[in-house]
Rosetta silent file (secondary structure, phi, psi, omega in degrees, C-alpha in Angstrom):
SEQUENCE: XXXXXXXXXXXXXXXXXXXXXXXXXXXXXXXXXXXXXXXXXXXXXXXXXXXXXXXXXXXXXXXXXXXXXXXXXXXXXXXXXXXXXXXXXXXXXXXXXXXXXXXXXXXXXXXXXXXXXXXXXXXXXXXXXXXXXXXXXXXXXXXXXXXXXXXXXXXXXXXXXXXXXXXXXXXXXXXXXXXXXXXXXXXXXXXXXXXXXXXXXXXXXXXXXXXXXXXXXXXXXXXXXXXXXXXXXXXXXXXXXXXXX
SCORE:     score description
SCORE:     0.000 S_00000001
   1 L     0.000  -45.634 -178.184  -85.492   70.982  -60.371 S_00000001
   2 H   -66.848  -38.631  178.842  -82.259   72.707  -60.545 S_00000001
   3 H   -67.571  -37.079 -179.967  -82.761   74.368  -57.192 S_00000001
   4 H   -66.355  -40.849  179.968  -83.735   71.127  -55.516 S_00000001
   5 H   -64.039  -40.657 -179.369  -80.657   69.318  -56.753 S_00000001
   6 H   -62.511  -38.692 -179.992  -78.450   72.006  -55.426 S_00000001
   7 H   -63.554  -43.866 -179.609  -79.998   71.632  -51.988 S_00000001
   8 H   -63.329  -40.207 -179.338  -79.415   67.935  -51.927 S_00000001
   9 H   -67.108  -41.089  178.938  -75.819   68.361  -52.909 S_00000001
  10 H   -63.260  -43.249  177.125  -75.299   70.952  -50.262 S_00000001
  11 H   -62.183  -38.492 -179.737  -76.770   68.675  -47.550 S_00000001
  12 H   -67.816  -36.174  179.483  -74.579   65.857  -48.725 S_00000001
  13 H   -71.260  -26.701  179.501  -71.492   68.048  -48.591 S_00000001
  14 H   -78.618  -13.564  179.811  -72.288   69.114  -45.025 S_00000001
  15 L   -69.996  133.852  179.315  -72.321   65.514  -43.686 S_00000001
  16 L   -75.124  151.506  178.972  -69.118   64.689  -41.703 S_00000001
  17 L   -75.311   69.428 -173.289  -66.999   61.686  -42.781 S_00000001
  18 H   -65.496  -49.705 -176.444  -68.167   59.633  -39.766 S_00000001
  19 H   -60.666  -43.097 -176.142  -67.442   56.105  -40.889 S_00000001
  20 H   -65.176  -44.194  179.399  -63.844   56.817  -41.932 S_00000001
  21 H   -63.900  -39.541  179.694  -62.918   58.623  -38.668 S_00000001
  22 H   -64.939  -43.603 -179.378  -64.384   55.825  -36.373 S_00000001
  23 H   -61.053  -38.568 -178.846  -62.532   53.050  -38.179 S_00000001
  24 H   -66.480  -44.694  179.654  -59.199   54.859  -37.663 S_00000001
  25 H   -65.117  -40.062  178.810  -59.733   55.357  -33.898 S_00000001
  26 H   -64.699  -38.339 -179.035  -60.730   51.652  -33.358 S_00000001
  27 H   -66.162  -40.195  178.614  -57.683   50.369  -35.194 S_00000001
  28 H   -67.114  -43.453  178.793  -55.255   52.374  -32.989 S_00000001
  29 H   -65.312  -40.859  178.758  -56.910   51.276  -29.749 S_00000001
  30 H   -63.520  -37.110  179.533  -56.933   47.644  -30.837 S_00000001
  31 H   -64.507  -42.636  177.637  -53.245   47.811  -31.667 S_00000001
  32 H   -61.976  -43.059  179.927  -52.444   49.177  -28.196 S_00000001
  33 H   -63.157  -42.547  179.943  -54.543   46.479  -26.567 S_00000001
  34 H   -64.952  -38.140  178.808  -52.899   43.775  -28.603 S_00000001
  35 H   -66.000  -38.755  177.183  -49.420   45.072  -27.724 S_00000001
  36 H   -64.826  -42.537  178.423  -50.303   45.056  -24.019 S_00000001
  37 H   -62.516  -43.261  179.749  -51.653   41.526  -24.282 S_00000001
  38 H   -62.472  -40.557  178.710  -48.533   40.422  -26.144 S_00000001
  39 H   -62.795  -43.961  178.843  -46.321   42.001  -23.449 S_00000001
  40 H   -63.551  -41.076  178.966  -48.233   40.235  -20.680 S_00000001
  41 H   -63.797  -42.896  179.075  -48.038   36.939  -22.540 S_00000001
  42 H   -63.549  -41.217  177.726  -44.289   37.410  -23.083 S_00000001
  43 H   -63.191  -42.056  178.471  -43.796   38.261  -19.402 S_00000001
  44 H   -62.997  -42.646  178.694  -45.793   35.167  -18.398 S_00000001
  45 H   -64.037  -38.965  177.924  -43.746   33.004  -20.752 S_00000001
  46 H   -62.738  -43.512  178.556  -40.505   34.471  -19.340 S_00000001
  47 H   -62.797  -43.567  179.282  -41.675   33.739  -15.803 S_00000001
  48 H   -63.155  -41.405  179.406  -42.660   30.192  -16.766 S_00000001
  49 H   -63.999  -41.378  178.602  -39.315   29.685  -18.478 S_00000001
  50 H   -62.341  -43.449  177.588  -37.450   30.967  -15.392 S_00000001
  51 H   -62.469  -40.625  179.667  -39.399   28.626  -13.114 S_00000001
  52 H   -64.160  -39.633  178.838  -38.731   25.752  -15.514 S_00000001
  53 H   -64.519  -43.237  178.926  -35.000   26.542  -15.528 S_00000001
  54 H   -61.305  -45.524  179.389  -34.911   26.637  -11.723 S_00000001
  55 H   -63.733  -39.853  179.779  -36.757   23.327  -11.505 S_00000001
  56 H   -65.907  -41.046  177.305  -34.499   21.794  -14.144 S_00000001
  57 H   -62.263  -41.336  177.953  -31.383   22.983  -12.313 S_00000001
  58 H   -62.128  -42.427  178.831  -32.697   21.480   -9.087 S_00000001
  59 H   -64.041  -40.347  178.421  -33.396   18.183  -10.842 S_00000001
  60 H   -65.211  -40.856  178.222  -29.894   18.171  -12.361 S_00000001
  61 H   -62.893  -41.129  177.824  -28.312   18.912   -8.978 S_00000001
  62 H   -64.770  -39.026  177.216  -30.272   16.075   -7.411 S_00000001
  63 H   -63.921  -41.727  177.882  -29.170   13.773  -10.208 S_00000001
  64 H   -62.786  -41.733  178.898  -25.561   14.847   -9.681 S_00000001
  65 H   -62.873  -43.180  179.003  -25.855   14.240   -5.935 S_00000001
  66 H   -64.434  -40.940  178.975  -27.323   10.777   -6.525 S_00000001
  67 H   -64.989  -41.030  178.683  -24.609    9.969   -9.075 S_00000001
  68 H   -65.140  -41.816  178.298  -21.887   11.204   -6.702 S_00000001
  69 H   -62.978  -41.445  178.962  -23.322    9.194   -3.812 S_00000001
  70 H   -64.734  -40.344  178.837  -23.507    6.106   -6.023 S_00000001
  71 H   -64.629  -43.480  179.409  -19.901    6.659   -7.170 S_00000001
  72 H   -63.850  -41.220  178.617  -18.669    7.095   -3.595 S_00000001
  73 H   -63.054  -43.522  178.714  -20.504    3.984   -2.488 S_00000001
  74 H   -64.947  -38.858  178.593  -19.055    2.014   -5.384 S_00000001
  75 H   -64.271  -41.087  178.779  -15.574    3.409   -4.627 S_00000001
  76 H   -64.090  -39.670  178.451  -15.863    2.389   -0.976 S_00000001
  77 H   -62.869  -42.661  179.893  -16.939   -1.097   -2.003 S_00000001
  78 H   -66.353  -38.332  178.706  -13.964   -1.339   -4.351 S_00000001
  79 H   -63.827  -45.305  178.412  -11.592   -0.055   -1.664 S_00000001
  80 H   -62.312  -40.192  179.312  -12.879   -2.621    0.842 S_00000001
  81 H   -65.183  -42.925  178.737  -12.609   -5.335   -1.783 S_00000001
  82 H   -64.370  -39.674  178.272   -9.050   -4.290   -2.678 S_00000001
  83 H   -62.944  -42.466  178.280   -8.104   -4.192    1.013 S_00000001
  84 H   -63.586  -41.644  178.554   -9.514   -7.667    1.519 S_00000001
  85 H   -64.140  -41.307  179.260   -7.638   -8.938   -1.539 S_00000001
  86 H   -63.435  -43.010  179.132   -4.420   -7.309   -0.310 S_00000001
  87 H   -63.314  -40.065  178.374   -4.839   -8.855    3.147 S_00000001
  88 H   -65.888  -40.118  179.083   -5.478  -12.245    1.584 S_00000001
  89 H   -64.533  -40.948  178.112   -2.439  -11.863   -0.666 S_00000001
  90 H   -63.807  -40.967  179.462   -0.269  -10.918    2.322 S_00000001
  91 H   -63.548  -41.477  177.919   -1.578  -13.890    4.250 S_00000001
  92 H   -64.847  -38.143  179.175   -0.816  -16.197    1.323 S_00000001
  93 H   -64.440  -41.792  178.333    2.660  -14.662    1.032 S_00000001
  94 H   -64.036  -43.552  178.359    3.302  -15.218    4.741 S_00000001
  95 H   -61.641  -41.623  178.293    2.070  -18.783    4.494 S_00000001
  96 H   -64.368  -37.881  179.159    4.265  -19.337    1.453 S_00000001
  97 H   -66.356  -41.275  177.863    7.239  -17.856    3.259 S_00000001
  98 H   -62.906  -42.829  178.141    6.642  -20.080    6.262 S_00000001
  99 H   -62.143  -42.470  178.851    6.350  -23.110    3.976 S_00000001
 100 H   -64.109  -39.168  178.117    9.561  -22.109    2.191 S_00000001
 101 H   -63.817  -43.185  178.327   11.275  -21.623    5.539 S_00000001
 102 H   -61.884  -42.761  179.007   10.107  -25.035    6.706 S_00000001
 103 H   -63.004  -41.815  179.004   11.338  -26.601    3.480 S_00000001
 104 H   -62.574  -43.883  179.203   14.697  -24.840    3.841 S_00000001
 105 H   -62.512  -43.429  179.800   15.044  -26.020    7.422 S_00000001
 106 H   -64.583  -40.639  178.817   14.164  -29.588    6.498 S_00000001
 107 H   -63.151  -45.028  179.241   16.610  -29.549    3.610 S_00000001
 108 H   -63.258  -38.594  179.410   19.377  -28.170    5.797 S_00000001
 109 H   -64.420  -44.084  179.046   18.587  -30.738    8.488 S_00000001
 110 H   -63.071  -39.543  179.049   18.720  -33.606    5.981 S_00000001
 111 H   -64.918  -41.069  178.688   22.017  -32.316    4.599 S_00000001
 112 H   -66.474  -40.817  178.665   23.504  -32.107    8.080 S_00000001
 113 H   -63.377  -40.935  178.967   22.247  -35.570    8.963 S_00000001
 114 H   -64.743  -42.411  178.361   23.710  -36.981    5.754 S_00000001
 115 H   -64.477  -37.965  178.597   27.034  -35.252    6.431 S_00000001
 116 H   -66.162  -39.434  178.400   27.014  -36.546    9.995 S_00000001
 117 H   -65.411  -40.088  179.390   26.349  -40.085    8.804 S_00000001
 118 H   -68.296  -28.686 -175.723   29.170  -39.878    6.293 S_00000001
 119 H   -92.411   -3.315 -174.917   31.528  -38.496    8.940 S_00000001
 120 H   -62.490  -51.138 -175.922   30.665  -40.963   11.715 S_00000001
 121 H   -67.737  -48.967  176.883   33.178  -43.668   10.835 S_00000001
 122 H   -61.802  -36.870 -179.612   36.138  -41.392    9.991 S_00000001
 123 H   -65.068  -38.983  179.529   35.441  -39.261   13.059 S_00000001
 124 H   -64.720  -42.734  179.327   35.467  -42.298   15.341 S_00000001
 125 H   -66.884  -40.321 -177.920   38.816  -43.483   13.945 S_00000001
 126 H   -69.114  -34.876  179.972   40.337  -40.028   14.140 S_00000001
 127 H   -65.286  -31.602  178.134   39.186  -39.494   17.728 S_00000001
 128 H   -73.267  -30.999 -177.801   41.029  -42.616   18.792 S_00000001
 129 H   -87.224  -33.304 -174.865   44.223  -41.457   17.081 S_00000001
 130 L  -132.454  111.902 -178.292   44.074  -37.739   17.940 S_00000001
 131 H   -66.548  -13.479 -179.671   42.463  -36.478   21.179 S_00000001
 132 H   -65.292  -28.133 -177.902   42.157  -32.973   19.682 S_00000001
 133 H   -62.337  -24.414 -179.483   39.138  -34.140   17.661 S_00000001
 134 H   -63.475  -24.900 -178.927   37.142  -34.429   20.869 S_00000001
 135 H   -87.849  -12.233 -179.133   37.102  -30.641   21.069 S_00000001
 136 L   -93.971   70.248  179.651   35.816  -30.127   17.508 S_00000001
 137 L   -86.270  132.229 -179.311   32.153  -30.734   18.227 S_00000001
 138 L   -69.283  117.424  179.408   29.805  -29.697   15.414 S_00000001
 139 L   -86.631  124.766  179.207   27.699  -26.802   16.691 S_00000001
 140 L  -134.145  158.956  174.714   24.168  -26.871   15.345 S_00000001
 141 L  -105.523  128.940  178.818   20.884  -25.135   16.100 S_00000001
 142 L   -71.823  167.980  178.428   17.891  -27.346   16.725 S_00000001
 143 H   -60.325  -38.464  179.616   14.564  -26.729   14.999 S_00000001
 144 H   -66.231  -40.644  178.398   13.175  -25.314   18.224 S_00000001
 145 H   -64.421  -44.308  179.212   16.127  -22.917   18.585 S_00000001
 146 H   -62.386  -41.821 -179.903   15.807  -21.747   14.989 S_00000001
 147 H   -62.644  -40.290  179.637   12.058  -21.211   15.388 S_00000001
 148 H   -66.093  -41.945 -179.990   12.616  -19.130   18.528 S_00000001
 149 H   -66.358  -42.669 -179.389   15.264  -16.992   16.875 S_00000001
 150 H   -63.480  -40.207 -179.252   13.179  -16.445   13.734 S_00000001
 151 H   -61.559  -25.680  177.271   10.133  -15.435   15.785 S_00000001
 152 H   -88.228  -45.822 -174.182   12.240  -12.613   17.281 S_00000001
 153 H   -68.278  -32.617 -174.812   14.275  -11.571   14.232 S_00000001
 154 L   -68.497  -17.970 -179.351   11.337  -11.410   11.834 S_00000001
 155 L   -78.329  -27.221 -176.975    9.767   -8.569   13.859 S_00000001
 156 L  -135.233   69.145 -178.978   12.704   -6.143   13.370 S_00000001
 157 L   -66.013  146.062  179.795   14.547   -6.954   10.128 S_00000001
 158 L  -155.889 -142.905 -179.268   17.726   -5.046    9.491 S_00000001
 159 E  -126.616  135.788 -178.001   21.301   -5.587    8.305 S_00000001
 160 E  -138.006  147.646  175.683   23.853   -7.883    9.903 S_00000001
 161 E  -117.686  128.866 -177.745   27.427   -8.867    9.126 S_00000001
 162 E  -114.953  115.460  174.823   28.627  -12.364   10.009 S_00000001
 163 E  -103.483  142.017  173.451   32.384  -13.000   10.241 S_00000001
 164 E  -128.975  149.000  177.253   33.800  -16.453   10.791 S_00000001
 165 E   -80.939 -178.791  179.162   37.262  -17.575   11.678 S_00000001
 166 L   -69.536  151.259  178.267   39.231  -20.252    9.872 S_00000001
 167 L   116.894  146.206 -177.555   38.034  -23.812   10.047 S_00000001
 168 H   -67.130  -35.784 -177.853   35.156  -25.881    8.724 S_00000001
 169 H   -64.281  -47.249  178.938   33.273  -25.804   12.024 S_00000001
 170 H   -64.195  -38.876  179.706   33.189  -21.997   12.203 S_00000001
 171 H   -64.712  -41.400  179.587   32.260  -21.796    8.524 S_00000001
 172 H   -65.100  -45.396 -177.811   29.347  -24.215    8.951 S_00000001
 173 H   -66.685  -40.419  176.989   27.964  -22.430   12.005 S_00000001
 174 H   -63.819  -38.904  177.371   28.312  -19.022   10.363 S_00000001
 175 H   -62.960  -39.747  178.049   26.538  -20.369    7.271 S_00000001
 176 H   -64.192  -39.561  178.302   23.658  -21.619    9.407 S_00000001
 177 H   -66.355  -39.780  179.635   23.332  -18.185   11.036 S_00000001
 178 H   -63.204  -41.525  177.395   23.383  -16.429    7.646 S_00000001
 179 H   -64.030  -41.398 -178.592   20.555  -18.636    6.366 S_00000001
 180 H   -63.248  -45.541  178.733   18.572  -18.038    9.545 S_00000001
 181 H   -67.158  -38.288 -177.663   18.900  -14.241    9.315 S_00000001
 182 H   -64.372  -45.043 -179.626   18.179  -14.260    5.588 S_00000001
 183 H   -71.080  -14.577  176.022   14.922  -16.183    5.878 S_00000001
 184 L   -87.887    4.074  176.245   13.915  -13.769    8.649 S_00000001
 185 L    93.344   11.421 -178.906   14.046  -10.880    6.174 S_00000001
 186 L   -90.053  154.567  171.046   17.470   -9.502    7.108 S_00000001
 187 E   -91.531  121.884 -170.990   20.173   -8.283    4.730 S_00000001
 188 E  -114.763  128.198  169.395   23.246  -10.414    5.433 S_00000001
 189 E  -114.873  155.673 -175.219   26.865   -9.630    4.623 S_00000001
 190 E  -140.757  163.884  177.607   29.697  -11.979    5.440 S_00000001
 191 E  -164.425  171.083 -178.071   33.440  -12.150    5.727 S_00000001
 192 E  -127.190  130.222  173.563   36.303  -14.333    6.947 S_00000001
 193 E   -96.507   97.474 -171.926   38.889  -13.472    9.571 S_00000001
 194 L   -74.667  -39.830 -177.948   41.740  -15.592    8.297 S_00000001
 195 L  -132.931   76.242 -179.835   44.419  -14.654   10.830 S_00000001
 196 L   -66.346  137.266  178.171   42.875  -13.131   13.954 S_00000001
 197 L   -67.342  -34.108  176.094   45.401  -11.515   16.266 S_00000001
 198 L  -118.099  131.732 -179.438   43.366  -12.769   19.226 S_00000001
 199 L   -54.318  135.427 -178.727   41.646  -16.179   18.968 S_00000001
 200 L   -77.347  136.776  172.669   37.942  -15.761   18.337 S_00000001
 201 L   -70.102  167.555 -178.299   35.544  -17.179   20.948 S_00000001
 202 L   -54.998  -40.651 -179.412   32.869  -19.584   19.692 S_00000001
 203 E  -151.121  119.346  178.770   30.273  -16.814   19.420 S_00000001
 204 E  -138.879  156.876 -174.452   30.735  -13.078   20.013 S_00000001
 205 E  -136.926  153.643  170.606   28.810   -9.978   18.949 S_00000001
 206 E  -121.064  103.958 -173.149   29.295   -6.258   18.467 S_00000001
 207 L  -127.163  152.967  175.952   25.924   -4.679   19.168 S_00000001
 208 L  -107.879 -140.165 -177.059   24.563   -1.245   19.899 S_00000001
 209 L  -120.572   13.274  179.277   21.208   -0.098   21.256 S_00000001
 210 L   -73.930  168.798  178.220   19.066   -0.065   18.100 S_00000001
 211 H   -61.120  -37.707 -179.934   15.958   -2.210   17.717 S_00000001
 212 H   -66.373  -42.071  178.738   17.872   -4.507   15.367 S_00000001
 213 H   -64.109  -43.408  177.476   20.737   -4.939   17.827 S_00000001
 214 H   -63.257  -36.408  179.088   18.333   -5.678   20.663 S_00000001
 215 H   -65.195  -39.679  177.735   16.518   -8.168   18.422 S_00000001
 216 H   -61.932  -46.323 -179.684   19.807  -10.015   17.717 S_00000001
 217 H   -63.180  -43.149  179.620   20.592  -10.229   21.420 S_00000001
 218 H   -66.386  -33.019  179.361   17.052  -11.392   22.280 S_00000001
 219 H   -65.885  -44.674  177.893   17.153  -13.980   19.493 S_00000001
 220 H   -66.099  -37.619  177.149   20.320  -15.586   20.878 S_00000001
 221 H   -64.325  -41.149  179.143   18.874  -15.451   24.381 S_00000001
 222 H   -63.321  -32.956  179.344   15.662  -17.116   23.162 S_00000001
 223 H   -83.551   -8.016 -179.010   17.732  -19.894   21.584 S_00000001
 224 L    74.987   22.959  179.993   19.808  -20.311   24.729 S_00000001
 225 L   -92.831  128.408 -179.531   23.044  -19.548   22.844 S_00000001
 226 L   -81.367  127.931  178.813   25.781  -17.964   24.936 S_00000001
 227 L  -124.028  154.227  178.798   27.358  -14.911   23.306 S_00000001
 228 E  -116.886  133.778  177.401   30.243  -12.674   24.354 S_00000001
 229 E   -78.279  134.787  178.672   30.249   -8.915   23.766 S_00000001
 230 L  -110.133  153.032  172.464   33.213   -7.589   21.840 S_00000001
 231 L   -73.409  141.403 -177.455   34.640   -4.096   21.725 S_00000001
 232 L   -69.824  130.381  179.230   33.864   -2.369   18.445 S_00000001
 233 L  -106.639  178.269 -177.249   36.775   -2.393   16.020 S_00000001
 234 L   -66.528  -26.175 -178.241   37.526   -0.406   12.865 S_00000001
 235 L   -96.232   -1.868 -175.847   36.078   -3.077   10.548 S_00000001
 236 L   -75.660  136.595  174.220   32.962   -3.746   12.604 S_00000001
 237 L   -86.471  175.096 -179.655   29.605   -2.814   11.122 S_00000001
 238 L   -54.465  -38.743  179.023   26.693   -1.556   13.286 S_00000001
 239 L  -128.255  109.028 -173.113   25.546   -5.145   13.887 S_00000001
 240 E  -130.653  138.600  177.169   28.328   -7.730   13.685 S_00000001
 241 E  -122.242  133.789  177.735   28.545  -11.386   14.686 S_00000001
 242 E  -113.987  132.399  177.463   31.806  -13.294   14.998 S_00000001
 243 E  -118.245  117.560  178.272   31.902  -17.093   14.875 S_00000001
 244 L  -100.083  177.772 -179.177   35.108  -18.738   16.076 S_00000001
 245 L   -76.800    0.000    0.000   36.289  -22.308   15.951 S_00000001
């Protein structure tokens, strides 16, 4: 019995630890396999994320392009609308200016007619007593003459100086010219030559060769008004008109 037990123990001690060694080798291989699988999955996810980012960037760029195109289209529409509004406003302003000019002309005409009616009887009596009155004819511009002058002057507005000699007739005619230039968009300065060394002719000008000077000359020509050129003096401005008695 004792010998038999010893044999069994010896056989048991000679058996190799097979189960424990196999379990250890399988666990290491599985860990390597799992790490490789995890790496491949991570690489696939990275690739998918990169593709998604590229696609998202493309979609955002397309959205930006569409938004920019829509903004440009809307801006062009607004620009065209603003241009149309500006053109309409300018047209209304021109129409209003023409209406104001017509009203001014009618008012001036009525005032002159009223003054002429008031002066008819005294003028007739004075002409019989003093023959000098026959030479003091009131110089006026007709509506057609004013319209022709304005149509020329309004194209090249500038600055003009109107001098008149002594006397009511010269003052009235100079005043009519100042109103005409003013409504044509010109800047008008005025003065009075109280004691001219040389008598002033009815209408004389000091003009150069600028567009404004040519416009003044063409305006008087269009109205059929005879003007005389004067030599430029020390007090003359670039564009000067003299109105004598």
